[in-house]
C-alpha positions in Angstrom: 0.1 0.0 -0.1 3.0 2.4 0.5 3.6 2.1 -2.9 0.4 3.3 -4.1 0.0 6.0 -1.5 3.7 7.5 -2.8 2.9 7.4 -6.3 -0.6 9.2 -5.9 1.4 11.8 -3.6 3.9 12.3 -6.0 1.7 12.2 -8.5 3.9 9.5 -10.6 0.7 7.3 -11.7 1.0 8.6 -15.3 4.7 7.1 -15.5 3.5 3.4 -15.1 1.1 1.7 -17.4 -2.1 0.4 -16.7 -1.1 -3.1 -16.7 1.8 -2.7 -14.3 -0.7 -0.8 -11.7 -3.1 -3.7 -12.1 -0.7 -6.2 -11.6 0.9 -4.8 -8.5 -3.0 -4.3 -7.2 -3.4 -8.3 -8.1 -0.3 -9.3 -6.5 -1.5 -7.1 -3.2 -4.7 -8.9 -3.4 -3.0 -12.5 -3.6 -0.8 -11.7 -0.7 -3.6 -10.8 1.6 -5.9 -13.5 0.7 -3.0 -16.2 1.3 -2.4 -14.6 4.5 -6.2 -15.1 5.5 -5.9 -18.6 4.5 -3.1 -19.4 6.8 -4.6 -17.9 9.7 -7.8 -19.4 9.4 -8.5 -21.9 12.4 -7.7 -25.4 11.7 -10.4 -28.0 12.4 -9.6 -30.2 15.8 -8.2 -33.7 14.9 -10.3 -36.5 16.0 -9.0 -38.2 19.7 -10.2 -41.8 18.4 -8.5 -43.9 16.1 -11.1 -46.0 13.8 -12.1 -49.2 15.0 -10.2 -48.5 18.3 -12.2 -51.1 20.2 -11.1 -54.0 18.0 -7.8 -55.9 18.3 -5.3 -55.7 15.3 -6.3 -58.6 13.0 -9.8 -59.0 14.2 -12.6 -59.0 11.5 -15.9 -58.1 12.3 -18.8 -59.0 10.4 
């Protein structure tokens, strides 16, 4: 965001092509989205093992 703010303050927006500014904004958006994905709460792992009450090798019908 500092890059965008300084470009506006120094009136340098016209010095860059539109596609370059668009790519900067897309990069900022992807970065924010990635941070939000990594900071989401992860689901609790299940405490029990599947088939916990059966012994190994025992087959139930």
